[in-house]
N, C-alpha and C positions, 0 to 999 in steps of 0.2 A: 783593937781586937778585944782587949779585956773589957772595955766599956760596952762594946756590942754584946759580948757574952753576958755581961751583967744585966743589960736591958732585956735581952732575950730570956734570961733566967727569971727576971721579974715579970715578964709577960706570961711565961709558962705558969708561974705561981699564981697569977690572976685567972688565967683562962682555964686551966685544968680543973680547979674546984667548981667553976661555973658550969663546965661541960658535965662534970659528974652529977651536979645538982639537977640539971636539966634532964639527964638521962634517968635519974632516979625518979623524978617527978613524972616523966612520960611513962615510965614503966608502972608506976602506981596508978596513973590515969587509965592506962590500957587495962589493968586488972579491974578497975572500977567499971569501965565500959563493958567488959565481958560479963560482970555480974548484972549490970543493967540489961544487957541483951538477954541473959537467961531469965530475968524477971519478966521481961516483956514477952518472951516466948511462952512462959507459964501462963501469964495473964491472957494472952491471945488465945491459947488453947482452951483455958477455962471459959472465956467468954463465948467461944465457938460452941463448946459443949453445952453451956447453959442455954444458948440460943436454940440449939437443936432440941433440947429437952422441954423448953418452955416457949411454945409458940405464941402464947398469949402475952408474953412480956414485950416490952417495946423492942423494936428492931435493933439488935446489937451489932449488926453487920457494919454499920457506919464506924463504930468504935473499933471493931476488929481491923478495918481498913486503916484507920488512923494509927493504931498500934503497929501495923505492918509497915507503914510509912516511916514511923519513928524508928523502927527496927532497922530499916534500910539506911537511915541517916546515921544511927549509931554505928552500923557496920562501916560506913564511909569514914566517919570520924576515926574509928579504930584503925582503918587502913592508912589514913593520913598519919596518925600517931606512930604506927609501925614504921612508916617511911622516915618520919622525923627521928625516931629512935635509931634507925639504921644509919642515918646521916650523922647523928651525934656520935655514935659509937665509931664510925669511920673517921670523923674528925679527931676524936680522942686518940685513936690509933696513930693517926698522922702526927699529932702533937707528941706523943710518946716516942715515935720513931725519930722525929726531929730532935727531941731532947736527947735521945741516945746518941745521935750523930754528933751533936754539939759536945756531949761529954767525951766521946771518942776523940774528936778533934782537939778539945781542950787538954785531954790526957796526953795526946801525941805531942802537942806543943810544949807542955810542961816537962816531959821526959827528955 
């Protein structure tokens, strides 16, 4: 029983920091993805506006469509990142609940 608890505690000591690191990195990436989406929106709007004002310039519609496509892909990646972060947070919660259960059991057997 004590050996299992020690192994479990060692596993928690390894897993918990890894989960926290992944969670932090996913959150940072989501923030960056949001900034990228905002920049793409601004650029797309600017290109559309320029295209309307300057009919003699090369057709910018192709570039606006590319930006729109990229924007959709960024949104998709952001949704995936949100799902990953939700799962990581759920896993972190389960690890913490299991850790609390083990502590309670350990305290009950020691008492």
